[in-house]
C-alpha positions, 0 to 999 in steps of 0.5 A: 151966785156964780154963773151956772154951768151948762155942759155939752158932751159928744165924742164928735168934735164937730157936733159938740162944737155945734152944740156949744155954739147954739148954747152960747148963742142963747144962754151964754150971757147968763151961763157958762157953756162948757164942752167935753168930747168923752164921758171921762172928760165930762166927769172930770169937768163935773168933779172940778165944778162940784169941788169949787162949789160951782152950780151945774144947771144942765148937762146935754150929752149924746147917747152913743159914745165909745167907752161910756154912753150918754146915760152912763154919764148922766147917771154919774151926773145925777149922783154928783149934781142931783139938781142938774137938768139932764138932756139926752141927744139920741137917735130914733133907734135909742128911744126905748133906752131914753124912755127907760132912763126917765125911770132909772135916772130921772132923765128930764128930756130926750131929743132926737138928732139932729136938733136943728133948727135950735129955735124950734127943737132945742131952745124951747126944751132948755128954756123950760128946764133952765127956768125950773132950775133957776126957780129952785136955785134963787139968788141968795141976795133976793131970797126971803128969810124966815126965822122961827122955831121948828116946833111952832105951828105958826112958823110952819104955816108961814113956811107952807104959805111961801112954799105953796105960793112958789116964793123961795125962802131960806129957813133959819132956826132960832138959836141954831145959827148966827144969822138967825140971831143977827136978824132978830137983833136987827128986827128988834124981835123977841121969842114972842114975835116969831116967826120973823120974815125978812124980805129982800127990801129990808122989811121985817115982818113979825109973826105976820098973818097970811094976808099981811105976808101976801100984801108984803110980797106983792100978791093980790089980796083984793078984787079990782072990779065991781062985777065979773062974768065968772068968779071961781072959788078955789085955785086947784087944777079944776079952778085953774083950768076954768080960769085959763079957758074962761079968760082966754075966751074973753070972760072977766074972770077972778079966782079966789084962793084962801091959801095958795094955787094948786090945792092938794095937787100943788103939794105933790112931789110928782104927778107921773100919770098926767098926759104929755109929761112922760117924766112926770112933773111936780104939783108945784111945776104944774101949778106955776105953769097954770097960774102963769097961763091964766094971768097971761089971758087976764084972769085975776087971782085973789089970794089969802082970802077965805070965802065965808058965804054966798048970796043970790042977788037977783041976776048976780051971785055974790061970794062973801070974803073974810076981811074984804069986800064981796065979789059979785059975778054973773056966774060962780064956779065952786072948785074949793076942793077938799081937805084931809080928814082929821085924825081922831086919836088922843093927843093928836090935836095937841101937836098939830103943826108941831110934828103932825101935819095934814098934807105936805109940800114937796119942799118939806121932805128935806127937813126930815133928813136922817129921821123916821117919818110916818105917813098915814093914807093909801091914796096916790097923794100918800104914795107920792109923799112916801116916795118923796120923803124916802129921798131924805128920811132914814125910814118911811113907814106908810100906815094903811088901814086897809088890807092892800095898797092896790085897792086905792093907789095907782099901780105904778106907785105901788110898784115903786113903793114896794121896791124902795128899801127905805119904805115900810108898809104896815097894812091893817094899821091905824094911829090911835094916839100921839104923845109929846111935850110941846112937839110930837115925840111918839105915836101909838099904832094899833093892829086892826086884826090882833088889837095889839098896840105899839108906841113908836118914837118919831117927830114926823107924822103926815096925814093923807086920809079921807076927803072933807069938802070945803063947802060950809060957806055955801050955806043952805042955798046949794044942795049937797049930800050928807058929807058936804059934796055938791050935787050937780046936774042929774044928781040933783033931786027933782026941781021942786025939792031944791027950789029949781024954778027954771023950765030947763033942767040943770046943766051937767055941772050946774048946782041947785042954784042957776049960774052956780057950777061945781067942778073937781073934788068938791063935786059928788062922785068926781074921779079925784084925779088931776086930769079929770079935775082939769077936764071938769074945769074946762067943761064948766066954762062951756056951760057958763057960756050957755048960762050967760047966753040965756040971762 
């Protein structure tokens, strides 16, 4: 891949020279640093780069320029190079303009002038932005390639595993490209072997299990120690926050995740109400940062292993894994989150993974280009998904059982959905059937007030409804409510009813088993917000310390 470009724009020749100097000092080895002294010149340079198929990583522009303001320049950049990172250099008086640009043109960052010293003001910002851009634009030679069929459930599972674990891959549909045919021939694979995953080192995996795929990619699938201070089950926001705090405070920590870090939040196209990120950030970005942070402090991550049981072994708590040895720890945090509730309608189960999907990663939206997409649900996850699909699909229909979105969705999302022309909201409506020969071809929608039903043609239905906690593995040892949510602290019945034998009362996030805690969506009456899950994960470590100090 050609060196990606960074374009600096300022009408003052001395200022733009200084910007270019600083950019070349830090990024010149891996990037082409270009300059322009007007908006018009900048757009000419951009057009030339686009015509030559040269990548544009970032544009850094001053706001106050004659003829064309910085935001006007960046608005055009967003159209011509939509993946480029946009940075505005602005005076304090223009702060309101910059903040509005976050919503209007998805401005990535704004910096107050002057940016000196660049080591403190400029480089940290661009380091993050360019790292994100590079992650989204991998070198094709080092890319994983997946050959499969669009309507294969197993192929969808493999693609989802790669996407959720932040492994860049290139999708090649069988019989649709010469490269797909060539790879199958080289791998000596037939239709029954799909999907085939071709790794950069030349290894080809035929219909791999998630464990086989994880092992081949170098992801850890087994714990290394015989005993830990804390075992965290689930790598959503609560689990990752607990891992960061526990490991940073010296606890030997291991996190077990059956799929990929991030949980449902990790699949979100944009989390816009998380403190400290005015532009918002994707669930994948938040997860990637959190995983790196936990690893930096020494937390282990065991992936692609399903937790199937729990045991108390004297002072030790044991987490039982499918296909691997048990993990023993002095304390356990249950942060296994929730799954979306299954649709109960005729024909639905026949096409799950072949047109009907529970949840969706942000990367899946591009596959719906030019088609009609139906999204079921009325919580924030459904709203974010609808907005993300609307960037590509011809039409997005949001199917809502209730009478309004406001009752269950944040106001900022409702406002954006109602003003997006390609999104249609159908209230008091539910899916009552699905039809398809080998894959989804149509769904039946019913009006809950009139009782009338309508069949609509579509190949895409994404479900974001309800919350089923992943707690079956706890068995009868840990008290739960009738729906499976874990009871903690003051929610627990009196000690004798749950077998609580200690003189002290359970801590706030402690379950009916001393030393076993719960945080995040899996806990009864949790807030179901990323920030609250992170807070509970951090709080749980404080309580783990208190518990360990008494044992």
